[in-house]
mmCIF file of the N, C-alpha and C atoms, coordinates in Angstrom:
data_MODEL
# 
_entry.id   MODEL 
# 
loop_
_atom_site.group_PDB 
_atom_site.id 
_atom_site.type_symbol 
_atom_site.label_atom_id 
_atom_site.label_alt_id 
_atom_site.label_comp_id 
_atom_site.label_asym_id 
_atom_site.label_entity_id 
_atom_site.label_seq_id 
_atom_site.pdbx_PDB_ins_code 
_atom_site.Cartn_x 
_atom_site.Cartn_y 
_atom_site.Cartn_z 
_atom_site.occupancy 
_atom_site.B_iso_or_equiv 
_atom_site.pdbx_formal_charge 
_atom_site.auth_seq_id 
_atom_site.auth_comp_id 
_atom_site.auth_asym_id 
_atom_site.auth_atom_id 
_atom_site.pdbx_PDB_model_num 
ATOM 1   N N  . MET A 1 1  ? 0.828   -1.178 0.000   1.00 0.00 ? 1  MET A N  1 
ATOM 2   C CA . MET A 1 1  ? 0.000   0.000  0.000   1.00 0.00 ? 1  MET A CA 1 
ATOM 3   C C  . MET A 1 1  ? 0.878   1.249  0.000   1.00 0.00 ? 1  MET A C  1 
ATOM 4   N N  . LYS A 1 2  ? 1.999   1.190  0.719   1.00 0.00 ? 2  LYS A N  1 
ATOM 5   C CA . LYS A 1 2  ? 2.892   2.344  0.787   1.00 0.00 ? 2  LYS A CA 1 
ATOM 6   C C  . LYS A 1 2  ? 3.494   2.626  -0.588  1.00 0.00 ? 2  LYS A C  1 
ATOM 7   N N  . GLN A 1 3  ? 3.865   1.559  -1.313  1.00 0.00 ? 3  GLN A N  1 
ATOM 8   C CA . GLN A 1 3  ? 4.446   1.729  -2.640  1.00 0.00 ? 3  GLN A CA 1 
ATOM 9   C C  . GLN A 1 3  ? 3.446   2.361  -3.604  1.00 0.00 ? 3  GLN A C  1 
ATOM 10  N N  . MET A 1 4  ? 2.170   2.030  -3.448  1.00 0.00 ? 4  MET A N  1 
ATOM 11  C CA . MET A 1 4  ? 1.137   2.547  -4.342  1.00 0.00 ? 4  MET A CA 1 
ATOM 12  C C  . MET A 1 4  ? 0.595   3.897  -3.873  1.00 0.00 ? 4  MET A C  1 
ATOM 13  N N  . GLY A 1 5  ? 0.985   4.333  -2.690  1.00 0.00 ? 5  GLY A N  1 
ATOM 14  C CA . GLY A 1 5  ? 0.553   5.630  -2.188  1.00 0.00 ? 5  GLY A CA 1 
ATOM 15  C C  . GLY A 1 5  ? -0.909  5.659  -1.762  1.00 0.00 ? 5  GLY A C  1 
ATOM 16  N N  . ILE A 1 6  ? -1.420  4.512  -1.317  1.00 0.00 ? 6  ILE A N  1 
ATOM 17  C CA . ILE A 1 6  ? -2.813  4.474  -0.865  1.00 0.00 ? 6  ILE A CA 1 
ATOM 18  C C  . ILE A 1 6  ? -2.849  4.214  0.635   1.00 0.00 ? 6  ILE A C  1 
ATOM 19  N N  . GLN A 1 7  ? -3.952  4.591  1.235   1.00 0.00 ? 7  GLN A N  1 
ATOM 20  C CA . GLN A 1 7  ? -4.078  4.476  2.678   1.00 0.00 ? 7  GLN A CA 1 
ATOM 21  C C  . GLN A 1 7  ? -5.494  4.025  3.017   1.00 0.00 ? 7  GLN A C  1 
ATOM 22  N N  . ALA A 1 8  ? -5.622  3.183  4.010   1.00 0.00 ? 8  ALA A N  1 
ATOM 23  C CA . ALA A 1 8  ? -6.938  2.692  4.431   1.00 0.00 ? 8  ALA A CA 1 
ATOM 24  C C  . ALA A 1 8  ? -7.700  3.798  5.145   1.00 0.00 ? 8  ALA A C  1 
ATOM 25  N N  . GLN A 1 9  ? -9.020  3.822  4.933   1.00 0.00 ? 9  GLN A N  1 
ATOM 26  C CA . GLN A 1 9  ? -9.863  4.769  5.655   1.00 0.00 ? 9  GLN A CA 1 
ATOM 27  C C  . GLN A 1 9  ? -10.220 4.169  7.004   1.00 0.00 ? 9  GLN A C  1 
ATOM 28  N N  . ILE A 1 10 ? -10.078 4.955  8.039   1.00 0.00 ? 10 ILE A N  1 
ATOM 29  C CA . ILE A 1 10 ? -10.401 4.493  9.382   1.00 0.00 ? 10 ILE A CA 1 
ATOM 30  C C  . ILE A 1 10 ? -11.740 5.094  9.770   1.00 0.00 ? 10 ILE A C  1 
ATOM 31  N N  . ARG A 1 11 ? -12.689 4.235  10.101  1.00 0.00 ? 11 ARG A N  1 
ATOM 32  C CA . ARG A 1 11 ? -14.023 4.691  10.482  1.00 0.00 ? 11 ARG A CA 1 
ATOM 33  C C  . ARG A 1 11 ? -14.046 5.114  11.942  1.00 0.00 ? 11 ARG A C  1 
ATOM 34  N N  . LYS A 1 12 ? -14.946 6.041  12.242  1.00 0.00 ? 12 LYS A N  1 
ATOM 35  C CA . LYS A 1 12 ? -15.139 6.440  13.629  1.00 0.00 ? 12 LYS A CA 1 
ATOM 36  C C  . LYS A 1 12 ? -15.776 5.289  14.392  1.00 0.00 ? 12 LYS A C  1 
ATOM 37  N N  . LYS A 1 13 ? -15.441 5.177  15.667  1.00 0.00 ? 13 LYS A N  1 
ATOM 38  C CA . LYS A 1 13 ? -16.059 4.153  16.491  1.00 0.00 ? 13 LYS A CA 1 
ATOM 39  C C  . LYS A 1 13 ? -17.512 4.518  16.744  1.00 0.00 ? 13 LYS A C  1 
ATOM 40  N N  . LYS A 1 14 ? -18.375 3.514  16.739  1.00 0.00 ? 14 LYS A N  1 
ATOM 41  C CA . LYS A 1 14 ? -19.784 3.752  17.026  1.00 0.00 ? 14 LYS A CA 1 
ATOM 42  C C  . LYS A 1 14 ? -19.956 4.057  18.505  1.00 0.00 ? 14 LYS A C  1 
ATOM 43  N N  . ARG A 1 15 ? -20.903 4.935  18.785  1.00 0.00 ? 15 ARG A N  1 
ATOM 44  C CA . ARG A 1 15 ? -21.177 5.286  20.174  1.00 0.00 ? 15 ARG A CA 1 
ATOM 45  C C  . ARG A 1 15 ? -21.811 4.101  20.890  1.00 0.00 ? 15 ARG A C  1 
ATOM 46  N N  . TYR A 1 16 ? -21.437 3.931  22.123  1.00 0.00 ? 16 TYR A N  1 
ATOM 47  C CA . TYR A 1 16 ? -22.000 2.870  22.944  1.00 0.00 ? 16 TYR A CA 1 
ATOM 48  C C  . TYR A 1 16 ? -23.212 3.416  23.670  1.00 0.00 ? 16 TYR A C  1 
ATOM 49  N N  . TYR A 1 17 ? -24.307 2.726  23.560  1.00 0.00 ? 17 TYR A N  1 
ATOM 50  C CA . TYR A 1 17 ? -25.524 3.123  24.263  1.00 0.00 ? 17 TYR A CA 1 
ATOM 51  C C  . TYR A 1 17 ? -25.795 2.121  25.373  1.00 0.00 ? 17 TYR A C  1 
ATOM 52  N N  . ASP A 1 18 ? -26.081 2.640  26.529  1.00 0.00 ? 18 ASP A N  1 
ATOM 53  C CA . ASP A 1 18 ? -26.356 1.798  27.677  1.00 0.00 ? 18 ASP A CA 1 
ATOM 54  C C  . ASP A 1 18 ? -27.632 1.003  27.432  1.00 0.00 ? 18 ASP A C  1 
ATOM 55  N N  . LYS A 1 19 ? -27.594 -0.278 27.678  1.00 0.00 ? 19 LYS A N  1 
ATOM 56  C CA . LYS A 1 19 ? -28.749 -1.134 27.427  1.00 0.00 ? 19 LYS A CA 1 
ATOM 57  C C  . LYS A 1 19 ? -29.888 -0.883 28.410  1.00 0.00 ? 19 LYS A C  1 
ATOM 58  N N  . LYS A 1 20 ? -29.665 -0.064 29.408  1.00 0.00 ? 20 LYS A N  1 
ATOM 59  C CA . LYS A 1 20 ? -30.714 0.233  30.376  1.00 0.00 ? 20 LYS A CA 1 
ATOM 60  C C  . LYS A 1 20 ? -31.687 1.288  29.856  1.00 0.00 ? 20 LYS A C  1 
ATOM 61  N N  . GLU A 1 21 ? -31.368 1.890  28.689  1.00 0.00 ? 21 GLU A N  1 
ATOM 62  C CA . GLU A 1 21 ? -32.263 2.903  28.132  1.00 0.00 ? 21 GLU A CA 1 
ATOM 63  C C  . GLU A 1 21 ? -33.588 2.263  27.728  1.00 0.00 ? 21 GLU A C  1 
ATOM 64  N N  . VAL A 1 22 ? -34.649 2.998  27.912  1.00 0.00 ? 22 VAL A N  1 
ATOM 65  C CA . VAL A 1 22 ? -35.969 2.515  27.533  1.00 0.00 ? 22 VAL A CA 1 
ATOM 66  C C  . VAL A 1 22 ? -36.308 3.092  26.166  1.00 0.00 ? 22 VAL A C  1 
ATOM 67  N N  . TYR A 1 23 ? -36.643 2.229  25.226  1.00 0.00 ? 23 TYR A N  1 
ATOM 68  C CA . TYR A 1 23 ? -36.999 2.660  23.888  1.00 0.00 ? 23 TYR A CA 1 
ATOM 69  C C  . TYR A 1 23 ? -38.509 2.607  23.727  1.00 0.00 ? 23 TYR A C  1 
ATOM 70  N N  . VAL A 1 24 ? -39.046 3.636  23.111  1.00 0.00 ? 24 VAL A N  1 
ATOM 71  C CA . VAL A 1 24 ? -40.484 3.698  22.875  1.00 0.00 ? 24 VAL A CA 1 
ATOM 72  C C  . VAL A 1 24 ? -40.762 3.119  21.497  1.00 0.00 ? 24 VAL A C  1 
ATOM 73  N N  . VAL A 1 25 ? -41.617 2.125  21.436  1.00 0.00 ? 25 VAL A N  1 
ATOM 74  C CA . VAL A 1 25 ? -42.012 1.525  20.169  1.00 0.00 ? 25 VAL A CA 1 
ATOM 75  C C  . VAL A 1 25 ? -43.463 1.893  19.924  1.00 0.00 ? 25 VAL A C  1 
ATOM 76  N N  . SER A 1 26 ? -43.703 2.567  18.802  1.00 0.00 ? 26 SER A N  1 
ATOM 77  C CA . SER A 1 26 ? -45.062 2.997  18.473  1.00 0.00 ? 26 SER A CA 1 
ATOM 78  C C  . SER A 1 26 ? -45.884 1.827  17.953  1.00 0.00 ? 26 SER A C  1 
ATOM 79  N N  . ASP A 1 27 ? -47.194 1.944  18.090  1.00 0.00 ? 27 ASP A N  1 
ATOM 80  C CA . ASP A 1 27 ? -48.089 0.910  17.585  1.00 0.00 ? 27 ASP A CA 1 
ATOM 81  C C  . ASP A 1 27 ? -48.076 0.889  16.060  1.00 0.00 ? 27 ASP A C  1 
ATOM 82  N N  . ASN A 1 28 ? -48.299 -0.286 15.484  1.00 0.00 ? 28 ASN A N  1 
ATOM 83  C CA . ASN A 1 28 ? -48.377 -0.447 14.038  1.00 0.00 ? 28 ASN A CA 1 
ATOM 84  C C  . ASN A 1 28 ? -49.808 -0.138 13.605  1.00 0.00 ? 28 ASN A C  1 
ATOM 85  N N  . VAL A 1 29 ? -50.105 1.131  13.418  1.00 0.00 ? 29 VAL A N  1 
ATOM 86  C CA . VAL A 1 29 ? -51.466 1.563  13.114  1.00 0.00 ? 29 VAL A CA 1 
ATOM 87  C C  . VAL A 1 29 ? -51.880 1.141  11.708  1.00 0.00 ? 29 VAL A C  1 
ATOM 88  N N  . LEU A 1 30 ? -50.968 1.227  10.737  1.00 0.00 ? 30 LEU A N  1 
ATOM 89  C CA . LEU A 1 30 ? -51.305 0.875  9.352   1.00 0.00 ? 30 LEU A CA 1 
ATOM 90  C C  . LEU A 1 30 ? -51.488 -0.628 9.160   1.00 0.00 ? 30 LEU A C  1 
ATOM 91  N N  . ASN A 1 31 ? -50.752 -1.420 9.893   1.00 0.00 ? 31 ASN A N  1 
ATOM 92  C CA . ASN A 1 31 ? -50.824 -2.878 9.787   1.00 0.00 ? 31 ASN A CA 1 
ATOM 93  C C  . ASN A 1 31 ? -50.692 -3.332 8.333   1.00 0.00 ? 31 ASN A C  1 
ATOM 94  N N  . ARG A 1 32 ? -49.723 -2.727 7.604   1.00 0.00 ? 32 ARG A N  1 
ATOM 95  C CA . ARG A 1 32 ? -49.395 -3.032 6.200   1.00 0.00 ? 32 ARG A CA 1 
ATOM 96  C C  . ARG A 1 32 ? -50.537 -2.722 5.238   1.00 0.00 ? 32 ARG A C  1 
ATOM 97  N N  . ASP A 1 33 ? -51.533 -1.946 5.649   1.00 0.00 ? 33 ASP A N  1 
ATOM 98  C CA . ASP A 1 33 ? -52.618 -1.519 4.756   1.00 0.00 ? 33 ASP A CA 1 
ATOM 99  C C  . ASP A 1 33 ? -52.270 -0.121 4.249   1.00 0.00 ? 33 ASP A C  1 
ATOM 100 N N  . PHE A 1 34 ? -51.621 -0.043 3.077   1.00 0.00 ? 34 PHE A N  1 
ATOM 101 C CA . PHE A 1 34 ? -51.130 1.219  2.545   1.00 0.00 ? 34 PHE A CA 1 
ATOM 102 C C  . PHE A 1 34 ? -52.101 1.871  1.569   1.00 0.00 ? 34 PHE A C  1 
ATOM 103 N N  . HIS A 1 35 ? -53.313 1.368  1.450   1.00 0.00 ? 35 HIS A N  1 
ATOM 104 C CA . HIS A 1 35 ? -54.309 1.949  0.552   1.00 0.00 ? 35 HIS A CA 1 
ATOM 105 C C  . HIS A 1 35 ? -55.112 3.002  1.320   1.00 0.00 ? 35 HIS A C  1 
ATOM 106 N N  . ALA A 1 36 ? -55.143 4.216  0.769   1.00 0.00 ? 36 ALA A N  1 
ATOM 107 C CA . ALA A 1 36 ? -55.908 5.303  1.388   1.00 0.00 ? 36 ALA A CA 1 
ATOM 108 C C  . ALA A 1 36 ? -57.088 5.645  0.485   1.00 0.00 ? 36 ALA A C  1 
ATOM 109 N N  . THR A 1 37 ? -58.245 5.887  1.069   1.00 0.00 ? 37 THR A N  1 
ATOM 110 C CA . THR A 1 37 ? -59.443 6.190  0.286   1.00 0.00 ? 37 THR A CA 1 
ATOM 111 C C  . THR A 1 37 ? -59.651 7.686  0.091   1.00 0.00 ? 37 THR A C  1 
ATOM 112 N N  . ARG A 1 38 ? -58.980 8.517  0.893   1.00 0.00 ? 38 ARG A N  1 
ATOM 113 C CA . ARG A 1 38 ? -59.128 9.972  0.756   1.00 0.00 ? 38 ARG A CA 1 
ATOM 114 C C  . ARG A 1 38 ? -57.801 10.639 1.135   1.00 0.00 ? 38 ARG A C  1 
ATOM 115 N N  . PRO A 1 39 ? -57.576 11.865 0.649   1.00 0.00 ? 39 PRO A N  1 
ATOM 116 C CA . PRO A 1 39 ? -56.341 12.581 0.992   1.00 0.00 ? 39 PRO A CA 1 
ATOM 117 C C  . PRO A 1 39 ? -56.250 12.841 2.496   1.00 0.00 ? 39 PRO A C  1 
ATOM 118 N N  . ASN A 1 40 ? -55.047 12.919 2.983   1.00 0.00 ? 40 ASN A N  1 
ATOM 119 C CA . ASN A 1 40 ? -54.735 13.186 4.399   1.00 0.00 ? 40 ASN A CA 1 
ATOM 120 C C  . ASN A 1 40 ? -55.232 12.100 5.354   1.00 0.00 ? 40 ASN A C  1 
ATOM 121 N N  . GLU A 1 41 ? -55.559 10.946 4.833   1.00 0.00 ? 41 GLU A N  1 
ATOM 122 C CA . GLU A 1 41 ? -55.994 9.842  5.695   1.00 0.00 ? 41 GLU A CA 1 
ATOM 123 C C  . GLU A 1 41 ? -54.786 9.102  6.282   1.00 0.00 ? 41 GLU A C  1 
ATOM 124 N N  . LYS A 1 42 ? -53.774 8.850  5.434   1.00 0.00 ? 42 LYS A N  1 
ATOM 125 C CA . LYS A 1 42 ? -52.592 8.103  5.874   1.00 0.00 ? 42 LYS A CA 1 
ATOM 126 C C  . LYS A 1 42 ? -51.341 8.787  5.344   1.00 0.00 ? 42 LYS A C  1 
ATOM 127 N N  . TRP A 1 43 ? -50.431 9.055  6.256   1.00 0.00 ? 43 TRP A N  1 
ATOM 128 C CA . TRP A 1 43 ? -49.152 9.656  5.915   1.00 0.00 ? 43 TRP A CA 1 
ATOM 129 C C  . TRP A 1 43 ? -48.039 8.722  6.385   1.00 0.00 ? 43 TRP A C  1 
ATOM 130 N N  . VAL A 1 44 ? -46.976 8.649  5.608   1.00 0.00 ? 44 VAL A N  1 
ATOM 131 C CA . VAL A 1 44 ? -45.810 7.858  5.992   1.00 0.00 ? 44 VAL A CA 1 
ATOM 132 C C  . VAL A 1 44 ? -44.569 8.743  5.869   1.00 0.00 ? 44 VAL A C  1 
ATOM 133 N N  . THR A 1 45 ? -43.523 8.371  6.587   1.00 0.00 ? 45 THR A N  1 
ATOM 134 C CA . THR A 1 45 ? -42.288 9.147  6.553   1.00 0.00 ? 45 THR A CA 1 
ATOM 135 C C  . THR A 1 45 ? -41.093 8.220  6.690   1.00 0.00 ? 45 THR A C  1 
ATOM 136 N N  . ASP A 1 46 ? -39.957 8.725  6.266   1.00 0.00 ? 46 ASP A N  1 
ATOM 137 C CA . ASP A 1 46 ? -38.702 8.006  6.434   1.00 0.00 ? 46 ASP A CA 1 
ATOM 138 C C  . ASP A 1 46 ? -37.610 9.041  6.667   1.00 0.00 ? 46 ASP A C  1 
ATOM 139 N N  . ILE A 1 47 ? -36.693 8.721  7.523   1.00 0.00 ? 47 ILE A N  1 
ATOM 140 C CA . ILE A 1 47 ? -35.578 9.622  7.815   1.00 0.00 ? 47 ILE A CA 1 
ATOM 141 C C  . ILE A 1 47 ? -34.290 8.876  7.508   1.00 0.00 ? 47 ILE A C  1 
ATOM 142 N N  . THR A 1 48 ? -33.400 9.528  6.787   1.00 0.00 ? 48 THR A N  1 
ATOM 143 C CA . THR A 1 48 ? -32.107 8.934  6.472   1.00 0.00 ? 48 THR A CA 1 
ATOM 144 C C  . THR A 1 48 ? -31.034 10.005 6.606   1.00 0.00 ? 48 THR A C  1 
ATOM 145 N N  . TYR A 1 49 ? -29.790 9.572  6.679   1.00 0.00 ? 49 TYR A N  1 
ATOM 146 C CA . TYR A 1 49 ? -28.715 10.552 6.738   1.00 0.00 ? 49 TYR A CA 1 
ATOM 147 C C  . TYR A 1 49 ? -27.792 10.362 5.548   1.00 0.00 ? 49 TYR A C  1 
ATOM 148 N N  . ILE A 1 50 ? -27.174 11.473 5.125   1.00 0.00 ? 50 ILE A N  1 
ATOM 149 C CA . ILE A 1 50 ? -26.267 11.475 3.990   1.00 0.00 ? 50 ILE A CA 1 
ATOM 150 C C  . ILE A 1 50 ? -24.935 12.043 4.478   1.00 0.00 ? 50 ILE A C  1 
ATOM 151 N N  . PRO A 1 51 ? -23.858 11.237 4.455   1.00 0.00 ? 51 PRO A N  1 
ATOM 152 C CA . PRO A 1 51 ? -22.556 11.774 4.851   1.00 0.00 ? 51 PRO A CA 1 
ATOM 153 C C  . PRO A 1 51 ? -22.111 12.856 3.854   1.00 0.00 ? 51 PRO A C  1 
ATOM 154 N N  . TYR A 1 52 ? -21.708 14.029 4.361   1.00 0.00 ? 52 TYR A N  1 
ATOM 155 C CA . TYR A 1 52 ? -21.310 15.138 3.495   1.00 0.00 ? 52 TYR A CA 1 
ATOM 156 C C  . TYR A 1 52 ? -20.268 15.997 4.205   1.00 0.00 ? 52 TYR A C  1 
ATOM 157 N N  . LYS A 1 53 ? -19.095 16.095 3.636   1.00 0.00 ? 53 LYS A N  1 
ATOM 158 C CA . LYS A 1 53 ? -18.009 16.924 4.177   1.00 0.00 ? 53 LYS A CA 1 
ATOM 159 C C  . LYS A 1 53 ? -17.768 16.681 5.665   1.00 0.00 ? 53 LYS A C  1 
ATOM 160 N N  . GLN A 1 54 ? -17.569 15.451 6.037   1.00 0.00 ? 54 GLN A N  1 
ATOM 161 C CA . GLN A 1 54 ? -17.267 15.033 7.408   1.00 0.00 ? 54 GLN A CA 1 
ATOM 162 C C  . GLN A 1 54 ? -18.385 15.356 8.393   1.00 0.00 ? 54 GLN A C  1 
ATOM 163 N N  . LYS A 1 55 ? -19.598 15.568 7.894   1.00 0.00 ? 55 LYS A N  1 
ATOM 164 C CA . LYS A 1 55 ? -20.780 15.772 8.731   1.00 0.00 ? 55 LYS A CA 1 
ATOM 165 C C  . LYS A 1 55 ? -21.906 14.946 8.136   1.00 0.00 ? 55 LYS A C  1 
ATOM 166 N N  . ASN A 1 56 ? -23.017 14.891 8.819   1.00 0.00 ? 56 ASN A N  1 
ATOM 167 C CA . ASN A 1 56 ? -24.187 14.188 8.306   1.00 0.00 ? 56 ASN A CA 1 
ATOM 168 C C  . ASN A 1 56 ? -25.298 15.183 8.007   1.00 0.00 ? 56 ASN A C  1 
ATOM 169 N N  . LEU A 1 57 ? -25.902 15.033 6.840   1.00 0.00 ? 57 LEU A N  1 
ATOM 170 C CA . LEU A 1 57 ? -27.107 15.772 6.500   1.00 0.00 ? 57 LEU A CA 1 
ATOM 171 C C  . LEU A 1 57 ? -28.269 14.818 6.692   1.00 0.00 ? 57 LEU A C  1 
ATOM 172 N N  . TYR A 1 58 ? -29.373 15.290 7.228   1.00 0.00 ? 58 TYR A N  1 
ATOM 173 C CA . TYR A 1 58 ? -30.527 14.440 7.476   1.00 0.00 ? 58 TYR A CA 1 
ATOM 174 C C  . TYR A 1 58 ? -31.635 14.790 6.502   1.00 0.00 ? 58 TYR A C  1 
ATOM 175 N N  . LEU A 1 59 ? -32.230 13.761 5.904   1.00 0.00 ? 59 LEU A N  1 
ATOM 176 C CA . LEU A 1 59 ? -33.307 13.933 4.942   1.00 0.00 ? 59 LEU A CA 1 
ATOM 177 C C  . LEU A 1 59 ? -34.544 13.237 5.481   1.00 0.00 ? 59 LEU A C  1 
ATOM 178 N N  . SER A 1 60 ? -35.648 13.961 5.534   1.00 0.00 ? 60 SER A N  1 
ATOM 179 C CA . SER A 1 60 ? -36.914 13.390 5.978   1.00 0.00 ? 60 SER A CA 1 
ATOM 180 C C  . SER A 1 60 ? -37.916 13.514 4.840   1.00 0.00 ? 60 SER A C  1 
ATOM 181 N N  . ALA A 1 61 ? -38.339 12.384 4.308   1.00 0.00 ? 61 ALA A N  1 
ATOM 182 C CA . ALA A 1 61 ? -39.325 12.368 3.227   1.00 0.00 ? 61 ALA A CA 1 
ATOM 183 C C  . ALA A 1 61 ? -40.691 12.044 3.823   1.00 0.00 ? 61 ALA A C  1 
ATOM 184 N N  . ILE A 1 62 ? -41.701 12.833 3.460   1.00 0.00 ? 62 ILE A N  1 
ATOM 185 C CA . ILE A 1 62 ? -43.060 12.641 3.963   1.00 0.00 ? 62 ILE A CA 1 
ATOM 186 C C  . ILE A 1 62 ? -43.977 12.442 2.769   1.00 0.00 ? 62 ILE A C  1 
ATOM 187 N N  . CYS A 1 63 ? -44.853 11.448 2.837   1.00 0.00 ? 63 CYS A N  1 
ATOM 188 C CA . CYS A 1 63 ? -45.705 11.120 1.701   1.00 0.00 ? 63 CYS A CA 1 
ATOM 189 C C  . CYS A 1 63 ? -47.140 10.860 2.164   1.00 0.00 ? 63 CYS A C  1 
ATOM 190 N N  . ASP A 1 64 ? -48.091 11.497 1.481   1.00 0.00 ? 64 ASP A N  1 
ATOM 191 C CA . ASP A 1 64 ? -49.512 11.218 1.682   1.00 0.00 ? 64 ASP A CA 1 
ATOM 192 C C  . ASP A 1 64 ? -49.836 10.016 0.795   1.00 0.00 ? 64 ASP A C  1 
ATOM 193 N N  . LEU A 1 65 ? -50.312 8.929  1.350   1.00 0.00 ? 65 LEU A N  1 
ATOM 194 C CA . LEU A 1 65 ? -50.505 7.702  0.576   1.00 0.00 ? 65 LEU A CA 1 
ATOM 195 C C  . LEU A 1 65 ? -51.573 7.830  -0.502  1.00 0.00 ? 65 LEU A C  1 
ATOM 196 N N  . LYS A 1 66 ? -52.499 8.734  -0.374  1.00 0.00 ? 66 LYS A N  1 
ATOM 197 C CA . LYS A 1 66 ? -53.517 8.923  -1.407  1.00 0.00 ? 66 LYS A CA 1 
ATOM 198 C C  . LYS A 1 66 ? -52.960 9.706  -2.591  1.00 0.00 ? 66 LYS A C  1 
ATOM 199 N N  . ARG A 1 67 ? -52.087 10.652 -2.342  1.00 0.00 ? 67 ARG A N  1 
ATOM 200 C CA . ARG A 1 67 ? -51.601 11.548 -3.390  1.00 0.00 ? 67 ARG A CA 1 
ATOM 201 C C  . ARG A 1 67 ? -50.252 11.143 -3.968  1.00 0.00 ? 67 ARG A C  1 
ATOM 202 N N  . HIS A 1 68 ? -49.687 10.036 -3.545  1.00 0.00 ? 68 HIS A N  1 
ATOM 203 C CA . HIS A 1 68 ? -48.364 9.679  -4.056  1.00 0.00 ? 68 HIS A CA 1 
ATOM 204 C C  . HIS A 1 68 ? -48.441 9.336  -5.533  1.00 0.00 ? 68 HIS A C  1 
ATOM 205 N N  . SER A 1 69 ? -47.336 9.546  -6.229  1.00 0.00 ? 69 SER A N  1 
ATOM 206 C CA . SER A 1 69 ? -47.307 9.270  -7.664  1.00 0.00 ? 69 SER A CA 1 
ATOM 207 C C  . SER A 1 69 ? -47.144 7.774  -7.899  1.00 0.00 ? 69 SER A C  1 
ATOM 208 N N  . LYS A 1 70 ? -47.588 7.327  -9.042  1.00 0.00 ? 70 LYS A N  1 
ATOM 209 C CA . LYS A 1 70 ? -47.488 5.917  -9.409  1.00 0.00 ? 70 LYS A CA 1 
ATOM 210 C C  . LYS A 1 70 ? -46.051 5.604  -9.810  1.00 0.00 ? 70 LYS A C  1 
ATOM 211 N N  . PRO A 1 71 ? -45.530 4.428  -9.461  1.00 0.00 ? 71 PRO A N  1 
ATOM 212 C CA . PRO A 1 71 ? -44.171 4.063  -9.872  1.00 0.00 ? 71 PRO A CA 1 
ATOM 213 C C  . PRO A 1 71 ? -44.095 3.904  -11.385 1.00 0.00 ? 71 PRO A C  1 
ATOM 214 N N  . LEU A 1 72 ? -42.922 4.207  -11.947 1.00 0.00 ? 72 LEU A N  1 
ATOM 215 C CA . LEU A 1 72 ? -42.728 4.074  -13.399 1.00 0.00 ? 72 LEU A CA 1 
ATOM 216 C C  . LEU A 1 72 ? -42.523 2.637  -13.792 1.00 0.00 ? 72 LEU A C  1 
# 
């Protein structure tokens, strides 16, 4: 690796979370029924992060299940 001038990337250590923490789990209200009969009846969301310039950007997508576009 030294001859080729390359170097391994070292990842940051993951934070340790104490197992004594209490996590809140929400009820599964949709129960895999993603069909909505009217607008604003069912909304879904997803949150993800995007690594950018040694920081994380967070993206939250929100979708109304009645008004979502059809897949191509």
